[in-house]
KEMILO-896437 format. One record per residue (C-alpha): residue number from 0; residue in one letter; y negated, z negated, x. Coordinates in nm, 4 decimals, decimal comma, padded with zeros to 6 digits, always signed. Each point is the difference from the previous one (the first is absolute). Example, Ala and Ser with C-alpha at 12.3 -4.5 7.8 and 13.67 -1.06 7.14 Angstrom:
(0 a (+00,4500 -00,7800 +01,2300))
(1 s (-00,3440 +00,0660 +00,1370))
end
This chain:
(0 m (-23,0609 -10,3741 +08,2349))
(1 n (-00,1900 -00,0235 -00,3288))
(2 e (+00,2214 +00,1447 -00,2761))
(3 g (-00,2861 +00,2289 -00,1076))
(4 q (+00,0127 +00,1596 +00,3449))
(5 t (+00,3749 +00,0652 -00,0188))
(6 r (+00,0705 +00,3717 +00,0117))
(7 y (+00,2809 +00,1745 -00,1854))
(8 a (+00,1707 +00,3337 +00,0569))
(9 v (+00,2719 +00,1937 -00,1775))
(10 h (+00,3389 -00,0965 +00,1412))
(11 p (+00,0934 +00,2623 +00,2610))
(12 q (+00,3397 +00,0526 -00,1643))
(13 a (-00,1357 +00,0397 -00,3542))
(14 s (-00,0804 +00,3391 -00,1499))
(15 h (-00,2462 +00,0511 -00,2812))
(16 r (-00,1441 +00,2772 -00,2096))
(17 a (-00,2838 +00,0045 -00,2529))
(18 v (+00,0844 +00,1939 -00,3160))
(19 g (-00,2023 +00,0064 -00,3207))
(20 g (-00,1966 -00,3139 +00,0731))
(21 e (+00,3078 -00,1990 +00,0984))
(22 i (+00,1531 -00,0898 +00,3347))
(23 f (+00,3722 +00,0364 +00,0618))
(24 i (+00,1410 -00,1876 +00,2986))
(25 v (+00,3428 -00,0082 +00,1623))
(26 t (+00,0639 -00,2792 +00,2491))
(27 s (+00,2501 -00,0151 +00,2865))
(28 d (+00,2552 -00,1767 -00,2214))
(29 r (-00,0162 +00,3047 -00,2315))
(30 a (-00,1764 -00,1987 -00,2703))
(31 f (-00,2329 +00,1987 -00,2267))
(32 h (-00,3382 -00,1424 -00,1006))
(33 r (-00,2594 +00,1415 -00,2381))
(34 l (-00,3639 -00,1044 -00,0193))
(35 s (-00,1763 +00,1094 -00,3166))
(36 v (-00,2695 -00,2613 -00,0660))
(37 p (-00,3305 +00,1516 +00,1199))
(38 s (-00,1050 -00,3040 +00,2041))
(39 a (+00,3411 -00,0075 +00,1724))
(40 v (-00,0156 +00,3730 +00,0711))
(41 d (-00,3542 -00,0299 +00,1417))
(42 t (+00,0927 -00,2991 +00,2152))
(43 f (+00,3125 +00,1683 +00,1357))
(44 l (-00,1898 +00,3205 +00,0779))
(45 a (-00,2618 -00,2010 +00,1908))
(46 i (+00,2809 -00,1526 +00,2071))
(47 a (+00,1597 +00,3420 +00,0530))
(48 q (-00,3272 +00,1471 +00,1314))
(49 g (+00,0029 -00,2352 +00,2960))
(50 n (+00,0345 -00,3630 +00,0902))
(51 a (-00,1817 -00,1707 -00,2866))
(52 r (-00,1528 -00,3461 +00,0190))
(53 r (+00,0820 -00,2319 -00,2901))
(54 a (-00,3707 -00,0786 -00,0476))
(55 d (-00,0757 +00,3713 -00,0404))
(56 l (+00,2826 +00,0415 -00,2509))
(57 e (-00,1342 -00,2925 -00,2020))
(58 a (-00,3549 +00,1393 +00,0105))
(59 q (+00,1300 +00,3359 -00,1243))
(60 v (+00,1683 -00,1673 -00,2981))
(61 v (-00,3163 -00,1965 -00,0828))
(62 a (-00,2160 +00,3136 +00,0154))
(63 r (+00,2315 +00,2329 -00,1919))
(64 y (+00,1437 -00,2339 -00,2615))
(65 q (-00,2841 -00,2473 -00,0610))
(66 v (+00,2094 -00,3108 +00,0611))
(67 s (-00,1202 -00,3134 +00,1752))
(68 a (+00,0491 -00,0405 +00,3727))
(69 q (+00,2295 -00,2955 -00,0728))
(70 q (+00,2179 +00,2068 -00,2344))
(71 a (+00,0134 +00,2891 +00,2471))
(72 h (+00,1044 -00,2430 +00,2750))
(73 v (+00,2903 -00,1288 -00,2101))
(74 d (+00,1066 +00,3402 -00,1341))
(75 v (-00,0198 +00,1827 +00,3339))
(76 g (+00,1823 -00,2859 +00,1715))
(77 l (+00,2866 +00,0144 -00,2491))
(78 f (+00,0171 +00,3790 +00,0244))
(79 l (+00,0022 -00,0016 +00,3805))
(80 q (+00,2717 -00,2656 +00,0075))
(81 s (+00,2093 +00,2051 -00,2407))
(82 l (-00,0369 +00,3101 +00,2185))
(83 l (+00,0855 -00,2022 +00,3113))
(84 d (+00,3091 -00,1479 -00,1674))
(85 k (+00,1179 +00,3491 -00,0997))
(86 q (-00,0655 +00,1365 +00,3527))
(87 v (-00,2528 +00,2513 -00,1303))
(88 i (-00,2742 -00,1272 +00,2335))
(89 v (-00,0247 -00,2078 +00,3170))
(90 v (-00,2656 -00,2147 +00,1565))
(91 a (-00,1578 +00,2525 +00,2362))
(92 e (+00,0610 -00,2164 +00,3081))
(93 d (+00,3710 +00,0007 -00,0884))
(94 a (+00,0212 +00,3793 -00,0208))
(95 p (+00,2276 +00,1459 +00,2678))
(96 c (-00,1723 +00,2096 +00,2641))
(97 g (+00,0838 +00,3591 +00,0665))
end
């Protein structure tokens, strides 16, 4: 699969809440994560609204933050990998059913 077509979803065992323009997340290992950078908050919220394609997340960053497509590709990729490593999100195909 083309990496731009990869879909991401919030990890089914992670809980999150938006408060005052920030996102607070608790993962299954009881780790606490806070997103406060607007582009990170927007990207996470797009993922939380439904399985989000990487290409769509990158396009959103380009449109909202006037960065190049190349920069959005790098930045979104690093952010997604960080969220995956922290078990905040999963690749949608890996999400457990039910």
